[in-house]
VMD Tcl script that builds the backbone (N, CA, C; Angstrom):
set m [mol new atoms 237]
animate dup $m
set s [atomselect $m all]
$s set {name element resname resid chain x y z} {
  {N N MET 1 A 111.014 86.141 109.689}
  {CA C MET 1 A 110.238 87.295 110.048}
  {C C MET 1 A 108.828 87.235 109.476}
  {N N ILE 2 A 108.754 86.920 108.211}
  {CA C ILE 2 A 107.440 86.904 107.557}
  {C C ILE 2 A 106.570 85.791 108.132}
  {N N ASP 3 A 107.163 84.632 108.395}
  {CA C ASP 3 A 106.395 83.533 108.995}
  {C C ASP 3 A 105.839 83.937 110.356}
  {N N TRP 4 A 106.657 84.613 111.149}
  {CA C TRP 4 A 106.208 85.063 112.471}
  {C C TRP 4 A 105.030 86.013 112.326}
  {N N ALA 5 A 105.131 86.968 111.411}
  {CA C ALA 5 A 104.060 87.949 111.207}
  {C C ALA 5 A 102.772 87.261 110.744}
  {N N ARG 6 A 102.905 86.256 109.890}
  {CA C ARG 6 A 101.719 85.503 109.456}
  {C C ARG 6 A 101.043 84.839 110.639}
  {N N ASN 7 A 101.861 84.234 111.505}
  {CA C ASN 7 A 101.304 83.529 112.662}
  {C C ASN 7 A 100.636 84.469 113.656}
  {N N VAL 8 A 101.233 85.628 113.884}
  {CA C VAL 8 A 100.684 86.604 114.821}
  {C C VAL 8 A 99.485 87.299 114.213}
  {N N GLY 9 A 99.589 87.581 112.921}
  {CA C GLY 9 A 98.534 88.300 112.220}
  {C C GLY 9 A 98.891 89.765 112.044}
  {N N PHE 10 A 98.563 90.285 110.886}
  {CA C PHE 10 A 98.814 91.690 110.578}
  {C C PHE 10 A 97.665 92.529 111.097}
  {N N PRO 11 A 97.916 93.790 111.441}
  {CA C PRO 11 A 99.161 94.538 111.352}
  {C C PRO 11 A 100.129 94.175 112.471}
  {N N VAL 12 A 101.420 94.452 112.228}
  {CA C VAL 12 A 102.475 94.279 113.226}
  {C C VAL 12 A 103.311 95.560 113.270}
  {N N LEU 13 A 104.010 95.743 114.380}
  {CA C LEU 13 A 104.970 96.838 114.486}
  {C C LEU 13 A 106.322 96.343 114.018}
  {N N VAL 14 A 107.033 97.170 113.276}
  {CA C VAL 14 A 108.410 96.871 112.885}
  {C C VAL 14 A 109.273 97.973 113.478}
  {N N LYS 15 A 110.285 97.557 114.237}
  {CA C LYS 15 A 111.149 98.506 114.936}
  {C C LYS 15 A 112.600 98.282 114.534}
  {N N PRO 16 A 113.356 99.370 114.394}
  {CA C PRO 16 A 114.790 99.216 114.160}
  {C C PRO 16 A 115.476 98.871 115.488}
  {N N LEU 17 A 116.530 98.055 115.427}
  {CA C LEU 17 A 117.279 97.736 116.636}
  {C C LEU 17 A 118.035 98.957 117.156}
  {N N GLN 18 A 118.465 99.814 116.252}
  {CA C GLN 18 A 119.183 101.025 116.632}
  {C C GLN 18 A 118.207 102.184 116.768}
  {N N GLY 19 A 118.584 103.173 117.555}
  {CA C GLY 19 A 117.750 104.352 117.704}
  {C C GLY 19 A 117.054 104.377 119.049}
  {N N PHE 20 A 116.121 105.294 119.175}
  {CA C PHE 20 A 115.424 105.448 120.441}
  {C C PHE 20 A 114.020 105.976 120.190}
  {N N GLY 21 A 113.190 105.869 121.194}
  {CA C GLY 21 A 111.819 106.342 121.076}
  {C C GLY 21 A 111.084 105.630 119.959}
  {N N SER 22 A 110.267 106.375 119.252}
  {CA C SER 22 A 109.493 105.784 118.152}
  {C C SER 22 A 110.141 106.038 116.796}
  {N N ASN 23 A 111.381 106.521 116.781}
  {CA C ASN 23 A 112.071 106.773 115.509}
  {C C ASN 23 A 112.202 105.492 114.694}
  {N N GLY 24 A 111.673 105.510 113.500}
  {CA C GLY 24 A 111.787 104.374 112.599}
  {C C GLY 24 A 110.782 103.262 112.816}
  {N N VAL 25 A 109.917 103.381 113.821}
  {CA C VAL 25 A 108.902 102.354 114.069}
  {C C VAL 25 A 107.783 102.532 113.063}
  {N N ARG 26 A 107.372 101.425 112.453}
  {CA C ARG 26 A 106.302 101.464 111.457}
  {C C ARG 26 A 105.255 100.404 111.769}
  {N N ILE 27 A 104.056 100.686 111.325}
  {CA C ILE 27 A 102.974 99.711 111.384}
  {C C ILE 27 A 102.866 99.116 109.991}
  {N N ILE 28 A 102.983 97.807 109.917}
  {CA C ILE 28 A 102.939 97.100 108.635}
  {C C ILE 28 A 101.637 96.302 108.592}
  {N N TYR 29 A 100.856 96.562 107.542}
  {CA C TYR 29 A 99.523 95.970 107.429}
  {C C TYR 29 A 99.456 94.675 106.642}
  {N N GLU 30 A 100.382 94.475 105.719}
  {CA C GLU 30 A 100.267 93.325 104.826}
  {C C GLU 30 A 101.624 92.687 104.599}
  {N N GLU 31 A 101.585 91.429 104.234}
  {CA C GLU 31 A 102.817 90.673 104.008}
  {C C GLU 31 A 103.701 91.303 102.937}
  {N N ASP 32 A 103.099 91.803 101.858}
  {CA C ASP 32 A 103.919 92.386 100.799}
  {C C ASP 32 A 104.634 93.656 101.266}
  {N N GLU 33 A 104.022 94.407 102.192}
  {CA C GLU 33 A 104.697 95.574 102.767}
  {C C GLU 33 A 105.950 95.152 103.522}
  {N N LEU 34 A 105.810 94.107 104.319}
  {CA C LEU 34 A 106.950 93.604 105.089}
  {C C LEU 34 A 108.031 93.081 104.150}
  {N N SER 35 A 107.641 92.387 103.110}
  {CA C SER 35 A 108.612 91.888 102.132}
  {C C SER 35 A 109.379 93.030 101.487}
  {N N ARG 36 A 108.668 94.098 101.109}
  {CA C ARG 36 A 109.334 95.249 100.486}
  {C C ARG 36 A 110.292 95.934 101.445}
  {N N LEU 37 A 109.921 96.025 102.702}
  {CA C LEU 37 A 110.798 96.638 103.694}
  {C C LEU 37 A 112.063 95.805 103.875}
  {N N ILE 38 A 111.918 94.494 103.907}
  {CA C ILE 38 A 113.072 93.602 104.028}
  {C C ILE 38 A 113.949 93.706 102.781}
  {N N GLU 39 A 113.335 93.698 101.610}
  {CA C GLU 39 A 114.084 93.808 100.349}
  {C C GLU 39 A 114.802 95.144 100.226}
  {N N LYS 40 A 114.253 96.173 100.834}
  {CA C LYS 40 A 114.856 97.499 100.811}
  {C C LYS 40 A 116.221 97.500 101.499}
  {N N GLY 41 A 116.464 96.467 102.295}
  {CA C GLY 41 A 117.768 96.326 102.915}
  {C C GLY 41 A 117.864 96.895 104.311}
  {N N GLU 42 A 116.726 97.107 104.945}
  {CA C GLU 42 A 116.756 97.593 106.319}
  {C C GLU 42 A 117.417 96.526 107.201}
  {N N ASP 43 A 118.439 96.930 107.930}
  {CA C ASP 43 A 119.149 96.000 108.811}
  {C C ASP 43 A 118.648 96.126 110.240}
  {N N GLY 44 A 118.692 95.030 110.931}
  {CA C GLY 44 A 118.391 95.048 112.350}
  {C C GLY 44 A 116.968 95.411 112.690}
  {N N LEU 45 A 116.017 94.749 112.071}
  {CA C LEU 45 A 114.609 94.995 112.365}
  {C C LEU 45 A 114.081 93.954 113.333}
  {N N ILE 46 A 113.200 94.374 114.218}
  {CA C ILE 46 A 112.474 93.433 115.062}
  {C C ILE 46 A 110.985 93.675 114.863}
  {N N LEU 47 A 110.204 92.636 115.045}
  {CA C LEU 47 A 108.760 92.739 114.894}
  {C C LEU 47 A 108.101 92.571 116.245}
  {N N GLN 48 A 106.963 93.221 116.394}
  {CA C GLN 48 A 106.207 93.124 117.633}
  {C C GLN 48 A 104.731 93.055 117.317}
  {N N LYS 49 A 104.047 92.201 118.029}
  {CA C LYS 49 A 102.591 92.137 117.920}
  {C C LYS 49 A 102.025 93.446 118.458}
  {N N ILE 50 A 100.998 93.963 117.801}
  {CA C ILE 50 A 100.371 95.190 118.273}
  {C C ILE 50 A 99.413 94.851 119.409}
  {N N LEU 51 A 99.636 95.516 120.518}
  {CA C LEU 51 A 98.730 95.412 121.654}
  {C C LEU 51 A 97.882 96.669 121.595}
  {N N GLY 52 A 96.808 96.573 120.835}
  {CA C GLY 52 A 96.074 97.722 120.341}
  {C C GLY 52 A 95.453 98.662 121.350}
  {N N PRO 53 A 95.380 99.929 120.937}
  {CA C PRO 53 A 94.743 100.953 121.747}
  {C C PRO 53 A 93.236 101.044 121.562}
  {N N GLY 54 A 92.659 100.234 120.715}
  {CA C GLY 54 A 91.216 100.303 120.544}
  {C C GLY 54 A 90.778 100.116 119.109}
  {N N SER 55 A 89.617 100.627 118.800}
  {CA C SER 55 A 88.938 100.240 117.574}
  {C C SER 55 A 89.251 101.069 116.336}
  {N N ASN 56 A 89.363 102.378 116.417}
  {CA C ASN 56 A 89.390 103.201 115.213}
  {C C ASN 56 A 90.767 103.588 114.714}
  {N N TRP 57 A 91.797 103.461 115.518}
  {CA C TRP 57 A 93.112 103.950 115.120}
  {C C TRP 57 A 93.610 103.303 113.840}
  {N N HIS 58 A 93.340 102.009 113.648}
  {CA C HIS 58 A 93.886 101.311 112.484}
  {C C HIS 58 A 93.268 101.787 111.178}
  {N N ARG 59 A 92.028 102.261 111.200}
  {CA C ARG 59 A 91.411 102.784 109.969}
  {C C ARG 59 A 92.098 104.074 109.531}
  {N N GLU 60 A 92.366 104.958 110.475}
  {CA C GLU 60 A 93.060 106.206 110.143}
  {C C GLU 60 A 94.476 105.926 109.665}
  {N N ALA 61 A 95.157 105.009 110.336}
  {CA C ALA 61 A 96.522 104.660 109.941}
  {C C ALA 61 A 96.541 104.043 108.549}
  {N N LYS 62 A 95.537 103.251 108.227}
  {CA C LYS 62 A 95.495 102.626 106.905}
  {C C LYS 62 A 95.317 103.676 105.811}
  {N N LYS 63 A 94.566 104.734 106.071}
  {CA C LYS 63 A 94.423 105.820 105.102}
  {C C LYS 63 A 95.777 106.479 104.857}
  {N N ILE 64 A 96.524 106.692 105.920}
  {CA C ILE 64 A 97.859 107.285 105.788}
  {C C ILE 64 A 98.752 106.355 104.977}
  {N N LYS 65 A 98.695 105.060 105.253}
  {CA C LYS 65 A 99.516 104.075 104.539}
  {C C LYS 65 A 99.248 104.105 103.045}
  {N N GLU 66 A 98.004 104.255 102.667}
  {CA C GLU 66 A 97.662 104.279 101.245}
  {C C GLU 66 A 98.337 105.445 100.531}
  {N N ASN 67 A 98.577 106.525 101.234}
  {CA C ASN 67 A 99.252 107.675 100.648}
  {C C ASN 67 A 100.772 107.548 100.678}
  {N N MET 68 A 101.317 106.754 101.601}
  {CA C MET 68 A 102.764 106.663 101.777}
  {C C MET 68 A 103.396 105.515 101.002}
  {N N GLY 69 A 102.644 104.467 100.715}
  {CA C GLY 69 A 103.210 103.340 100.002}
  {C C GLY 69 A 103.341 102.100 100.859}
  {N N PHE 70 A 104.100 102.185 101.948}
  {CA C PHE 70 A 104.165 101.047 102.861}
  {C C PHE 70 A 104.576 101.505 104.240}
  {N N GLY 71 A 103.972 100.903 105.222}
  {CA C GLY 71 A 104.294 101.213 106.605}
  {C C GLY 71 A 103.831 102.594 107.011}
  {N N VAL 72 A 103.331 102.697 108.210}
  {CA C VAL 72 A 102.889 103.966 108.766}
  {C C VAL 72 A 103.817 104.315 109.912}
  {N N PRO 73 A 104.492 105.466 109.839}
  {CA C PRO 73 A 105.319 105.854 110.986}
  {C C PRO 73 A 104.468 105.965 112.250}
  {N N LEU 74 A 104.965 105.463 113.338}
  {CA C LEU 74 A 104.193 105.397 114.574}
  {C C LEU 74 A 103.746 106.771 115.051}
  {N N PHE 75 A 104.552 107.808 114.835}
  {CA C PHE 75 A 104.181 109.120 115.363}
  {C C PHE 75 A 102.923 109.676 114.733}
  {N N TYR 76 A 102.504 109.187 113.576}
  {CA C TYR 76 A 101.243 109.639 112.976}
  {C C TYR 76 A 100.057 109.306 113.857}
  {N N LEU 77 A 100.183 108.252 114.647}
  {CA C LEU 77 A 99.049 107.793 115.447}
  {C C LEU 77 A 98.921 108.548 116.753}
  {N N SER 78 A 99.929 109.320 117.144}
  {CA C SER 78 A 99.858 110.001 118.419}
  {C C SER 78 A 99.359 111.435 118.270}
  {N N CYS 79 A 98.966 111.811 117.054}
  {CA C CYS 79 A 98.513 113.190 116.820}
  {C C CYS 79 A 97.052 113.345 117.201}
}
mol reanalyze $m
mol bondsrecalc $m
mol representation Tube
mol addrep $m
């Protein structure tokens, strides 16, 4: 997983295999965030390259990430 994310480049989307909609989907900005999520024991994760909506969304999401610790829930970006 981490090798794939390195090759694609951060940020990446991390999605749970179970669930629906955007529940549990996170934007991961750095390798150490992804490592911590994996170490946390989350099962059944898939990664996806971000096909971005444009220029400014990632700056706002990064501010949210700094307050949360790791990963930005996807629903924060649709507000």
